[in-house]
N, C-alpha and C positions, 0 to 999 in steps of 0.2 A: 505494499500498500505507500502512495506516494506522499510525504508531509505535507500536510495543510500549509501555506506559505505566510498566512495571518498568524501562526504559532513562531515562526521564526524569531529568534531575538534582535534580528533587525528588521522584521519587517509584519506588514498585516495592519489591522484598521487601527490598535492600540496604539501602535510607534506610529499612523499617521495624527491621532487624535493628539497624541504628548507631542508631536512637533508642533502642530498648529496652535494647543497652549502655549507650549513656549515662543513661540512667533510673536502672540500676541504682548507677552510682557516683554521681549526683547523688542519689538517696535516700538513701545511706551519707551523703554531705555535710549534706544536710538536717537527719538523725538526728545524728549527732557535733558539727555548728555549733549545734542548739538545745539540745544536753544543755550543752555549752561555754559557751555563750551563759548559760543559767540558773546554772550555778557560777560564772561571774564574777561574776555578781549577787552571789551568796552569798558570795563571797570577799572582794569589796568591804566587805561587809558586815562579815565577819570581823576584815578585817587594817585596816580604816582608811584615812585618805588616805594620809597619809606610806606606810605599806608597800605600801598598790595601787600607787602611782608606784613604788616599788624592783621592783615586781614587773612590773608595764608596761614599764621602762627596761631591765630584763634579758630581756623576753619580745622587745623591739625589736634588741638586742643578737643575740641567738639568733637570730631570722627572716634575717636580714643572714647570719650567719656560715652559716647552712644554704642559702642561697642559695651560698654560695662553697662549700660540700663537694659539692652536687649538680651545679655546672659546668652545667647545662641539660643534663645528659647523658641523663634520662629518655627526652626523644621520641625521642634516637637511638634509645638503647638498645631500645627497642618497637618502633621499626622496623626496624632491621635484623635484630634477632633472631625478628620475624614473617614476613619475608622470609628467613630461612635458620635455622631452629632448631634448624641441626647444629652453629653458632656460640656457642650460649649459652653453654656452662662459659667460653670464650674471653672472651669479653664481661663474665661475672663476673668472672674473674680480674682484668682491664682495670680493671671499675668498681672491686673491692677494692683494689688498689694505687692509682691515681690518688686516689681520694677520702679514702683514710688520710692521704694527704700533705698533699690540699686540708684535712684535719679539723685537723691538727695546725697547718697554715699561719690556717686560719680563728680556732681557740682562744687562739694566740697574740696575732692581730691585734684579736680582740675585748678580750680582758685590758687589752692597751695603750692602745686605744682607750676604756676606762674608768678608766684612768691619767690619759691623757692631757686628758680632759674635766673632770679635776680631781674625779672620785666619790669618796665617802669611803670609807675602807679596809674598812666593813662591806660597802656595796654592791660591793666590787669584789673581796672573798671570795666574797658568793654568786654574782657573774657566774662566779669560776672552776669553783663546783659545778655550778651551772646548765648551762653549756657542754659538760659532759663531755658530755650527751647528743648531742653532735654526733658523737661516736665509737658512740655505741651504737646511734643511729638508722640512720647508712651502711648496716649490713649488714641491716638490715629493708628501708629504703627500693632497693635491689639486686633485693633477693628481691623485694617487691612489681613493679618494674616488669618482672620476668621472668615473673612471674605474668600480670600483664595483657598481655604479648604471646602468651599462652597463650589472652588471652580467657578466665580464671579471674576474671572480676570479681564474682561473687555471693561466692565464695570471700574473696577480698581485701574486699570492702564490709564482710562478715562479722567480720572480724579489724581492719577498721580502728575500726566502733561500737565491739566490746568492748574493743578498746586505751582509748578514749575514754572507755567506763563504768569502767574496774579504773584509770584513771589519775586521776578522780574520786573516786572511792571511797578508794582509797590515801591520797590527799592528804587529804581529809576525814578518814580517822582519823588521819594525821599532826597535823593542825591540833587534834584533840580530844584528843590525847596531850600536848598544850601546846608541840608541838616546832615551833612557828612557820612563816616560810619556809624554813629550810634544812630541813624535814620535808617540807615541797613540794616541793621541790626533788629530797629523796630520793624519794620516792615517782613523781615525774616520772622519774627515773631507771630506777627498778624496773618500772616499767609500760612505759617504752623498750626494757628490755633483755627482758620477755617478749614483746612484739609480733615483735619482730626474730627472738628464739630461733624461736616459730609460723611466721614467715613464713617463714624458711629452713629448717626440717625440713619445713612445706609444698611447697617449690622441692624440696629433695630428694627428696622422696615422688615427684617427676613426674620422676626420672632427672637432672638437672639439679646438676652440681658444678663446683666449678671446675677449671681443667686449666691446668695447669702444666708447663714454664715461663711466664711473662708472653708472650704473642703482642705484641710492638713494632707491628707494622705497622696491629694491631688499636687499639692503645692510640693511637698515633699519628693515626692517623683519628679516632678517637672526640674527641681533644684538640680538632683543628683543626675538627669538624663543631661541638662541642658550643659553641665559644667564643662566638660570637654567640648564642647565646641566653643565655649563662653571663653574658655581659653586659649584656641584657638583664632578666635577671632580678633582679641586683645593683641595677640602675639601679632598676625597679621597687620593691624590697624598702628600699631606702636614700631613694627618693621617700617611701613609705608611711610609714617608721619614724623619720624624722630627726625631726618634730617633738618626740618624746618624748625622745630622746637631748637635745637642745637644752634642753628645757625643762627637764631634771636639770640640765643643768648651769649655766643661767643663771637659775631662778630655786628650783630645790632640788626633793625630791622629793614633797611635800605638794602643790605645784600641779601636777608631772606625774601626781599621784594623780586631780588632780580631770580632766585634760584623757583621761585612759587610761579613765574612767569613762564619758564621752562617745565615745570612740573605740571601746568596745566594743559600743555600741549602733549604734553607725554600719555595723561591719563586720557586724553581726546584721543590718543591711538591705539591705546591698550584697550579702552570701553570698545572703540568702532571696530576693530580687526580681533579682538582676542572674547572678551567677557561677553558679549551679545552673542557671537559665534556660539562659545561655548555651553551658554545658556541654552539655545536651540537646539544643542546635541545631546546634553546632558541625559534627556530619556533614552535615545538611541545608545549613549554607552550604559547606562546601566541596564539597558536590554540583551545587551550582549557579555556582558558579564555573568557566570554561573557560580555561585557559591559551590566550593568543594567538587566544580566538575572540568572538561576541556573549556580553555579558554585561549585559544590559539586566535579566534576572530577577535576578542578582545583586545589583546597585546597588539594584534598587527592594527587595530583602528588607531590605539594610541599610538604607538612608533608614527604612523603615516601619519596623524592629525599633528605629532611634534612636528617631524619634517616638513609637511606644507608650512607649517609656521614659522621654521627657519624659511622657508623659501621664499616669505612675504618680508620677514624680517632684515633678513640680510641686504638685500636694497634699499628697503627703508632706511635703514640705520648709513646707509652711503649716501643717500640722499639728504638726508636731513644733516651728516656731518658736513656735505662739502657748503648745502644750502642754508645753513642755520639764521648768518645774519638777515635771508631775505624773510625766511620763516618768522622768526622773532620780530620783525619789525611791524609784522602785526599789532603789536602792544605799543606801538611808538618809539620813536627817537630816546624817550627816558631809559628803556629798558635796551638798551645795545650791548650792556656788557652780560648780559644773559644768553646771548649768541655762544659764548666759550662755555658756557653751563650746557647747552642743550647739546652741542657738539659731543658732550660725552653722556648725557645723561639719555639721549635715545637709544643707546646700548643698553641700558637696563632696562628700555621699553623692549625692546627684542627679546632677551634675557628671558624677562619675565613673563614674556606673551608664551615662550617655551614652557618654563615652570609652570605657568598655568595649567598647562594639557597633562602634564604629570601630576599636578596635586589634583583636577579634576578626577582621574585617574585612580588614585588613591581612597579619594571619597565614596569611589564608587564599590572599591574593595572592602569596604570599613577599615582602610588602613590610615585613617587618619591623624592615628598617635606618632606613626612616624613621620608624615608630614608638621608635625609639633613640634616634636626634637629637633629636626633640619632647623626649620623656620627660625626656632627659640636660638640654636647655633648659630644663624644667620644674624640675629638680632644683635647677640652680642658682638658677633664681629665687625658689624656694621658701627655701635656704641664705638668699639674701640678706634677703629679706621677715621672714624670722623673725631676722635680727640686728637688724633695723630697730625690729617691732613688740613681741616679748618684752621689751624693756628696759623699751619707753615705754607699753604697755596691758596686760602681763602675759599670763597662760596664754591670755585670747580670742586674743590676736597670734599664736598657732600655730594655730589655728581659722580666725582669718583669711588668713593665710598660705597655707593647705590650698586654703581658698577661691579663692584670686585667683589661683595657679598653675595649680590643674585648669582652672579656666574659660579661662585660655590655652591650656592642652593641648588642651581642647577646642576651642576657636576655628582653631586650628592644623591638629588631624586632620580637622575638618569642611573644612578647607579642602583635602583630598585627594581629595574625592568630587565627581561631576560632581551638584553639586546646584542646583536654580537656587530661590535663595532668594525673589527677585522673585517667582516663580510662587506660593510658600509662605506669604508673609506676611500673607496674606487670612486662613489658617487658624491660625496663629499668632498673630495678634491675636485670634479669635476664642475659642482656646484662653487665653488671656492672660486675656479677659473674664471667662472660667468660672471662670477660678482665683479672682478678684478677689471675685465673687460667693461660692464657696464660701468663700473667708476672711472676708468677714464674717458668713457663717453660721456658721463654727467658733468667731468671736467670741462669735457672741449664743448659740449652744450650750454653750458653754462656761462659762455661768452658771451651769447645771446640773451642771455637773461634767466634768472632762475625757473622760470616755469620751463623753458623750452632745455636747461638742464635737468629737471626733474621728469619730463614726458619722454624727450628723446632716450637718458639714461634707463630707463624703466623699460622702453620699446626695444634696446639692445640689451637689455639682462633677457626678458622672456623670449626672442630670437635665439641667445646663445646658451638658454637652458632647453630651449627645443633642439639647439643641432647638437647640442651635447647629451641629449638624451638623459636630464639629469632626474626627468621621472619615468618609472618603468610603468609597462601597459596597465598590471592591476592597480597601480596608484592610479593612475586617470580613471578607472571604473571608479574606485571608492570617493575620488574627489567629484566625481558625477552624483552618485547616489549621495554625499553629503551636502552637494549644492541642492538636489531638488529637496531636503529636507531642511535645510535654512532660510531664514527670512527672504523673502525676495526670488528664492529660487526657483518659483516657475517662469518667473518672467527672464531668467536668463536662459532657463532651457528652451524658451522659444527660438533661439538664436544658435546655442551651441547645440548640436545634437550628435547623439552616440550610441553606437549599436550595444547599451547597456542596462539591460532589464531594472526598472526603479519597481522594487516589493516592499515600499513604504510609504 
């Protein structure tokens, strides 16, 4: 009897449904991230380097605080309520009680950290205002998780995009009125309150309300099950944001402004080319893995995704390195020194996109403890490198510390997978040769402008990769199938035809 294709771990109606659900969230992330990216460019021009450095420092503190407040509960809440919807009200109560306490703890810790790092009084005052969002956002986040558990993904995505637009509009009005950074944070608080109120109203419309008194058994289980995820989230966020905190402390706010400008571009690159794609492909990766079973197909997918990411990251790194001044000019002339930072930091983006693939593979295998251990070692290394490099070579030292630490994390994570590097070496050398040719082309075309250098160099890289047969036939087949599952894939497949069956 032939197997039903719908039961294949990478195929069938279930995979199509999962891909569509992930695509709804991914589309919202693309829209909101794109709007925020443009807003950051405008904000940098309006504020200047010093105030943009303050903005980046406070944003880093808030991001770490948010990881404390959520405490990794989202995945647990969504999973448990999807399985037992009748317990939604009790989980809502448990989340409200615990996250309110965690928000108070995080608020005090962040303000204490600002004081311990020697920040001036004005920065500490703005931190105290901005971090009030920890309390306003938690109610909305809990309602968001509950709605996701009910598969209200279109609704929640619309709310998230609307919140970003409202936040940007309110902040722009505050700046136009001359309120400066305090006005930006007041606008953020107002938009956060509106988001939470709307999500809470939508949740109440589904009949879910807090059930009192607190169910201690649910609260205890939620706390215990979330703790490993909370630790991972805290370490990840601290790892990503510690550069800005240390730069402000050691070099001042203007230096952090330069770092933050380059960081905004890097985050945009990673969000667009890595995060949204992996969100869309997570269900497929999950179905490819069978605990205790044969997982050749899963490891094949992880390895090929990592290689595809390298295929994108290598020419991207070259393009950004060669044309960093033209790219950073989007922020205006005050940020010209950030071009040097971007030249280095782009290689952090190239490395972290591959790290994201291996990390997601570990999550699918339920081996997140290994990832946390590797990331913790990377954080320690990054702290030490920042302490050594920042006083000696300035703000570019923070970028160098990020690259060195992330390359170390990448090497450690790749060692957790059964990859035969000796067999892969010839193709990696061909890829390196194609990148070298593309780099020369980018420099040559760059004489006619940065855009000509980018477009011409990438076209040469694509041609060199094809001539050098960097991709094997089975990789073209997998790439075709992954494109079909990714957001916008159906549009691409209108023009790209390949004799490869699509079974999801």
